N, C-alpha and C positions, 0 to 999 in steps of 0.2 A: 403316593408319597407320604411322607410323615407330616401329621398335623402338628403345628407348632403350638407353644403354649398360648392358651386363650382362643385358639382356632377350632376348638371342638365345637360341632354344630350346635349342641345344646347350650353351650357357653354364651351363645349371642341372643338368646331368647329372653332377655332381661328377667332372668331367673336369680333368685337370691342364692348365695353360697350354700345356705341351708337347704333349699330346694334342689341345687345341683348334687349336693351330698347324697340326699335322698334318692335322686335319679340314679346315681352310681350305685347305690345299694341295691336298688331294683334291678339294674343290669346285672349286677354280680349275683344276686339271688337267682335271676333267670338263667344265668350261665352255668350254674353249679346244680348237679343232681346229688342229693344226699339221702342216704338210707335211714332207717329207724334208729340206727346207733349213732347217727351223726357223722358217719364216714362219707367222704366224697366218692361217688362211683362214676362219675362222668363230668366233664368240663367243656363247655362250648367256648372254644378260644376266642373267636370273633367277639362274642359278647363281654367276656371277661376283659379283654383288651380295652373295649369301649369304656367299660366301668373305670379301669385304671386310667386311662387317657383323660377321661372327664375330671378326675380328681386331680390330676397333675395340672390340666388346663386352668383350673380355679385357684392354683397356687398351694394346693395341699399336698399331702404324701399319702401313701398307700397304707400306712400303719393304721390310721383312724378307720379306713375302709375295711380293713381286714378284721379289725376289733368288733365289727358289727356281726361277723359271722361266728356261729357257735362251734365251728370246726377249726378256728385259728388255735394255735399256730403250729399245726403239723407240717413239717418241712415239705413232704412229697405233696401235700394237698395245696399248699401255698405255691409251690413252684410250678405246680401243674396249671396254674392260671396263665402262665406265659410260655411254657415249653411243654412238649410231650414226646413220647417215644424215647429214642436213645438219648436225646438231649436231657430229657427229664431224669432218666437213670443216672446220667453223668453228674448232673448238678447235685442231685440227692447224695450221691457218694461223696463228692467233693465237700458238700456241707457237713457230712457226717464226720468226715476226717477233721475238718476244721474245728467243729465242736469238741470232738474228743481230745484234740491237742490243746485246746485252751482249757478244758477241764482237768487235763493231766498236768498242766504247767506248775501246779502247787506241790506235786510230788517230788519226793527225793529222786535224784537222777538214777540211783541204783534201782529204785522201784519202778521207773517207768522206762528204762532203756530198751527192753524187748518190745514193750507196746509202741514206742516211737518208731522203732524199726518197721513193725507191721503197718503202722499208719503210712509210712513212706511208700511202702509197696502198693497199699490200697490207693493212695493218690495217684500213683504212676498207673495202676490198672484203670482207674476212672478216666485217665487222660489218653488211654490206649498205648501206654508204654511198658506195660507188664502183662503177661499171659495169665489165663485163668489158673493155670498150674501154680504160677508164682503166688497168686492171691490165695489159693487154697492152702498152699504151704505155709504162708504168712498167718492165715486165720488159725491153722493148726498150732503154730508156735505161740499165738496168743492164748489160745485155749490151754496150752500146757502151762503157760505161765500163769494163768488164773487159777490152776490147780495146785500150784506150790509157792512156797515163799510167805511173805508177810501178808497181812490183810490188804495193805496199799498195793502191793505188787499183784496180788489176785484182782483187786479192782481194776489196775491199769490193764492187766491182761484181758478181762472181761469187757473193758470198755473198748479196747482196740479191736477184739473179736467182733463186737456189735458195729462198730464203725466201718469195718472191712466188709460187713454183710449189709450196710446201708441203713442201720438203725441209728440214726443220729440222736434221738432224744434218749434212747436207752444208754448210748455210749456216754454221753455227758453226765447223765443222772447217776449211773453206776459209779463213775469216776469221782465226781464231786460229792456223792453222797456217802463215800467210804468214810468211816471213823467219825461220823457226825459232822462232816463238813457242810452244815446247812448254809452257812454265809457263802461258802465258795459255790454251792449249787445255785443259789440265789443269783449271784453274780454272773455265773456261767450262763443261766437261763435268759437274764436280761441281755447279755452280749450276744447270745445266739439269736435271739429274735431281732435285734438291730441289724446283725449281718444278714438275716433271711430277708428282711424287709428291703434293705439296701440292694442285695443281689437281685431280688425279684424286679425292683424298679429298673436297675440296670439292664436285665434281660429283656424287659418289656420295651425300653427305649431302643434298644439294638433291633428288636423284632419289627418296630415301626419305622425304622430308617432304611431307606432304599439307596 
């Protein structure tokens, strides 16, 4: 059954919040296998779950825990702490679409119309409501849009193409980085990380509820 806030076994051992945070970091480090390039190659979900639950139990949030890891904040690596398999693929795709839509919000409607249509198909596909053929056709449309028109339209098309293929970071970076949109990119990045942390916490809580 789900442990409630303050019920984690380590939380009752008269340890300080600093000690408990350190314990959570140890658990997370033990849960994750990282290669020489800093990429996560494997995650032991039970240990990762313990680390997250411990931080939640002492009244913290997982943002601080994730910031201790040199591989933060890659969406796939963060989400892999709480889900795997088809669920991980689905969550990564949904996050990619969300990021791209946020990054495209500042573009003129005429430049982002095709891209938004592609993102709708990508989201439906992630939720099992569109076929692989539908997604391929949508990605091709995004690629074509990226080869023609204004620089903004090209960026929108490329961003949608990446999002439809599950490259959330590239999708938002390309869209917001167009035409020197440094401020837009910074804002998009901050918003992405907030959404990613919140979603990871939500998925963790769901996984520990019986």
